[in-house]
C-alpha positions in Angstrom: 6.6 -20.1 -64.9 9.0 -17.4 -66.0 10.9 -17.1 -69.3 12.9 -14.5 -71.1 9.7 -13.2 -72.7 8.1 -13.1 -69.3 11.0 -11.1 -67.7 9.2 -7.6 -67.7 6.6 -9.1 -65.3 9.1 -11.0 -63.1 8.8 -8.7 -60.1 5.1 -9.6 -59.7 5.3 -12.6 -57.4 1.6 -13.2 -57.6 1.4 -13.2 -61.4 1.4 -16.7 -62.8 1.9 -17.4 -66.5 0.8 -20.6 -68.2 2.8 -21.4 -71.4 -0.2 -22.1 -73.6 1.7 -21.0 -76.7 4.4 -23.6 -77.1 6.5 -21.9 -79.8 6.8 -18.4 -81.4 4.2 -17.9 -84.0 5.6 -17.2 -87.5 6.4 -13.7 -88.8 7.4 -13.1 -92.5 6.9 -11.1 -95.6 3.7 -11.6 -97.6 5.4 -11.5 -101.0 2.5 -12.7 -103.2 -0.1 -10.5 -101.5 2.2 -7.5 -101.5 2.8 -7.9 -105.2 -0.9 -8.1 -105.9 -1.8 -5.2 -103.8 1.1 -3.0 -104.9 2.7 -2.8 -101.6 5.9 -4.9 -101.3 6.7 -4.0 -97.7 3.8 -6.1 -96.3 4.4 -8.6 -93.5 2.4 -10.8 -91.2 2.4 -12.1 -87.6 0.6 -15.5 -87.6 -1.4 -15.5 -84.4 -3.6 -18.2 -85.8 -0.8 -20.5 -85.0 -0.8 -20.0 -81.2 -2.2 -23.4 -80.3 -2.8 -26.9 -81.7 -6.1 -27.0 -79.9 -7.8 -24.0 -81.5 -5.4 -21.1 -81.9 -6.0 -17.5 -82.6 -5.1 -14.4 -80.7 -7.3 -15.2 -77.7 -4.9 -17.9 -76.5 -2.5 -15.1 -75.6 -5.2 -13.5 -73.4 -5.5 -16.8 -71.5 -1.9 -17.3 -70.6 -2.1 -15.0 -67.7 -5.9 -15.2 -67.1 -5.9 -19.0 -66.8 -2.6 -18.9 -64.9 -4.3 -16.7 -62.3 -7.3 -19.2 -62.2 -5.0 -22.2 -61.5 -2.9 -20.3 -59.0 -6.0 -19.2 -57.0 -7.5 -22.7 -57.0 -10.5 -22.1 -59.2 -12.2 -25.2 -60.7 -14.8 -23.3 -62.9 -14.9 -20.1 -64.8 -17.7 -18.1 -66.4 -17.9 -15.4 -69.0 -20.6 -13.3 -70.7 -20.1 -13.5 -74.4 -21.9 -13.0 -77.8 -23.3 -16.2 -79.3 -20.6 -17.8 -81.5 -17.7 -15.7 -80.5 -14.3 -16.9 -81.6 -13.1 -16.3 -78.0 -15.5 -19.0 -76.7 -13.7 -21.6 -78.9 -10.3 -20.7 -77.5 -11.6 -20.5 -73.9 -13.4 -23.8 -74.1 -10.5 -25.8 -75.6 -7.8 -24.2 -73.4 -9.9 -24.6 -70.2 -10.6 -28.2 -71.0 -6.9 -28.7 -71.7 -5.9 -27.7 -68.1 -9.0 -29.2 -66.4 -11.2 -26.2 -65.7 -14.9 -26.2 -66.4 -16.0 -23.4 -68.7 -19.5 -21.8 -68.5 -20.6 -19.5 -71.3 -23.4 -17.0 -70.5 -24.3 -16.2 -74.1 -26.5 -13.5 -75.7 -27.4 -13.1 -79.4 -25.5 -10.7 -81.5 -25.6 -10.4 -85.3 -26.2 -13.8 -86.8 -23.6 -15.0 -89.3 -22.7 -18.5 -90.7 -20.0 -19.2 -88.2 -22.0 -19.3 -85.0 -23.4 -22.8 -85.2 -20.0 -24.4 -85.9 -18.3 -22.4 -83.1 -21.1 -23.6 -80.7 -20.6 -27.2 -81.7 -16.8 -26.8 -81.2 -17.4 -25.5 -77.7 -19.8 -28.3 -76.8 -17.2 -30.8 -78.1 -14.7 -29.3 -75.7 -16.8 -29.5 -72.6 -18.3 -26.0 -72.4 -21.7 -25.5 -70.6 -23.7 -22.9 -72.5 -26.7 -20.8 -71.5 -28.3 -18.7 -74.2 -30.1 -15.4 -73.1 -32.4 -14.1 -75.8 -34.1 -10.9 -76.4 -33.1 -7.2 -76.2 -32.2 -7.8 -72.5 -30.0 -10.8 -73.4 -26.7 -9.0 -72.5 -28.1 -7.9 -69.1 -29.4 -11.4 -68.4 -26.0 -12.9 -69.3 -24.2 -10.5 -66.9 -26.7 -11.3 -64.1 -26.1 -15.0 -64.5 -22.4 -14.4 -64.6 -22.7 -12.6 -61.3 -24.7 -15.4 -59.7 -22.1 -17.9 -60.9 -19.3 -15.9 -59.3 -21.1 -15.3 -56.0 -22.9 -18.6 -55.4 -20.7 -21.1 -57.1 -17.3 -19.3 -56.7 -16.5 -19.3 -60.4 -13.8 -17.1 -61.8 -15.2 -14.2 -63.7 -13.6 -13.8 -67.1 -14.6 -10.6 -69.0 -15.7 -10.9 -72.5 -12.8 -11.7 -74.7 -10.6 -12.0 -71.6 -9.9 -8.4 -72.4 -8.5 -6.9 -69.1 -5.0 -6.1 -68.0 -4.0 -9.7 -67.5 -5.3 -10.6 -70.9 -3.5 -7.7 -72.6 -0.3 -8.7 -70.8 -0.3 -11.9 -72.9 -0.2 -9.7 -76.1 2.6 -7.6 -74.7 4.5 -10.9 -74.3 3.5 -11.7 -77.9 5.0 -8.4 -79.2 8.2 -9.0 -77.3 8.4 -12.4 -79.0 7.8 -10.7 -82.3 10.5 -8.0 -81.6 13.1 -10.8 -81.8 11.9 -12.1 -85.2 13.8 -9.5 -87.3 11.0 -7.3 -88.5 10.5 -3.7 -87.4 7.3 -2.3 -88.9 6.3 1.3 -89.2 2.6 0.2 -88.7 0.8 -2.7 -87.3 -2.8 -3.2 -88.5 -5.1 -5.4 -86.4 -8.8 -6.0 -85.9 -10.1 -4.4 -82.6 -13.1 -5.5 -80.6 -12.8 -5.6 -76.9 -9.3 -4.0 -77.2 -7.1 -6.4 -75.3 -4.9 -7.4 -78.3 -4.4 -3.8 -79.4 -3.6 -2.7 -75.8 -1.1 -5.5 -75.3 0.7 -4.8 -78.6 1.0 -1.1 -77.7 2.4 -2.0 -74.2 4.8 -4.4 -75.9 6.0 -1.7 -78.3 6.8 0.6 -75.4 8.6 -2.2 -73.5 10.7 -2.9 -76.6 11.5 0.8 -77.0 10.1 1.1 -80.6 8.1 3.7 -82.4 5.8 1.5 -84.3 2.2 2.9 -84.7 -0.8 0.7 -84.3 -4.0 0.9 -86.4 -7.0 -0.9 -85.1 -9.9 -1.6 -87.5 -13.0 -1.4 -85.4 -15.1 -4.6 -85.3 -17.4 -3.8 -82.4 -19.5 -1.0 -81.0 -17.6 2.1 -79.7 -19.2 1.5 -76.3 -16.7 -1.4 -75.8 -14.2 -0.5 -78.6 -12.8 3.0 -77.9 -9.4 4.7 -77.3 -10.0 5.3 -73.6 -10.4 1.5 -73.0 -7.2 0.8 -75.1 -5.1 3.3 -73.2 -6.4 2.1 -69.7 -5.5 -1.5 -70.5 -2.1 -0.7 -72.1 -1.0 1.4 -69.3 -2.2 -1.2 -66.8 0.1 -3.7 -68.4 3.0 -1.2 -68.3 2.2 -0.6 -64.6 2.6 -4.4 -64.0 6.1 -4.2 -65.5 7.0 -1.1 -63.4 7.8 0.7 -66.7 7.7 4.5 -66.6 6.5 4.5 -70.3 2.9 5.6 -71.1 0.7 4.8 -74.1 -1.2 7.9 -75.4 -3.6 8.6 -78.2 -0.7 9.5 -80.4 0.5 5.9 -80.5 -2.5 4.4 -82.3 -5.7 5.1 -84.0 -9.0 3.3 -84.4 -10.5 3.4 -87.9 -13.9 2.5 -89.2 -15.1 0.8 -92.4 -18.3 2.0 -94.0 -20.4 -0.5 -92.0 -22.4 -0.3 -88.8 -20.6 -1.4 -85.7 -22.8 -4.3 -84.5 -20.6 -7.3 -83.6 -20.6 -9.9 -86.3 -21.9 -7.7 -89.1 -20.4 -8.8 -92.5 -18.9 -5.8 -94.3 -19.4 -5.3 -98.0 -16.4 -6.7 -99.8 -15.7 -9.4 -97.2 -16.0 -12.4 -99.6 -13.7 -10.8 -102.2 -11.1 -9.9 -99.6 -11.2 -13.4 -98.1 -10.7 -15.0 -101.5 -7.7 -12.8 -102.3 -5.9 -13.6 -99.0 -6.6 -17.3 -99.4 -5.5 -17.4 -103.1 -2.3 -15.4 -102.6 -1.1 -16.6 -99.2 -3.3 -19.5 -98.1 -4.6 -17.3 -95.3 -8.1 -18.0 -94.0 -10.0 -15.0 -92.7 -13.3 -14.5 -90.8 -16.1 -12.0 -91.5 -16.2 -10.6 -88.0 -12.6 -9.4 -87.6 -10.0 -10.3 -90.1 -11.9 -9.7 -93.3 -12.5 -6.1 -92.2 -8.7 -5.7 -91.7 -8.2 -7.1 -95.2 -10.7 -4.7 -96.7 -9.0 -1.8 -95.0 -5.6 -2.8 -96.2 -6.8 -3.3 -99.8 -8.4 0.1 -99.8 -5.4 1.8 -98.3 -2.9 0.2 -100.7 -5.2 1.0 -103.7 -5.1 4.7 -102.6 -1.3 4.6 -102.3 -1.4 5.0 -98.6 1.6 3.7 -96.5 3.9 4.3 -99.5 7.5 3.4 -98.5 6.3 2.2 -95.1 6.7 -1.3 -93.7 3.2 -2.5 -92.7 2.5 -5.6 -90.6 -0.8 -7.4 -90.5 -1.4 -9.0 -87.1 -3.4 -12.1 -88.1 -5.7 -13.1 -85.2 -8.1 -15.7 -86.6 -8.0 -19.5 -86.4 -10.3 -21.5 -88.7 -10.0 -24.8 -87.0 -13.7 -24.8 -86.0 -15.1 -23.6 -89.3 -14.5 -23.1 -93.0 -16.3 -20.3 -94.8 -18.6 -20.6 -97.8 -17.8 -17.5 -99.8 -21.1 -17.4 -101.6 -22.9 -17.5 -98.3 -20.7 -14.7 -97.0 -21.4 -12.6 -100.1 -25.2 -13.0 -99.5 -24.9 -11.8 -95.9 -22.8 -8.7 -96.6 -24.3 -5.4 -95.5 -24.8 -3.2 -98.6 
């Protein structure tokens, strides 16, 4: 399927797009939160509203990835993922929606209260799950993924669907956003496997804007690093035949004062989550979006971004789970 948003990719005859996001997600000013945090030029892109099935930013990754799966005749797909990943909920629900069997080769990461609920959601949406325990869990998951691809002819989907096709979905999302009347100086987003950030950067180049992107790191630098972002972003631009290039000057990755293990709950998460819910009825998660909220609150407190228009790219859907703030506070890393 081809649309106005899809136009930059229209010369790629073998690139198929599934319209999983039925309507543009909302973008608007966060007046209450901006007032509380002392930064009136604060805006949001509501990527939690991508789908009525689960939602969240990962549905964008899947528009081209699942389009490719359908076009190539795949009936099953497999991905190696941390136990309880938000991505697994989006992948399970969207795969079931279009009639594909989803296999999750899981391994244990940092334990947090969301995992059990996400797993139940995936089971309810037809996913087949295989847990690989121990220090070699990730390696076991990769080996089982390989066997599924070779022996059962499953489509391999990288963790988070973060590859050039996945990032292309976020470039499409930014082009959608560019028509919503907001031109931020900065976009702040959680960054893990880098696909969302890379796609946004590619979209900025395609739109001819100078917006800078700040990714708040939520995963280990081995998978979350500038080189990976640049490679994916420029891969998307190559798909469009654009001559533009993303470089390190276009973005930065920042760290909170917390170790990088996936799923670690940063100190201050419960407070940040309460503030965003109270002021704007926004639900955050401890793995990604609470870290972005902590960063924004710290920066505004220190009078950073003064006079600049800042947009928070909200990636989390809470349809599978509602947080207990006291439980979150008790699991924060001091």
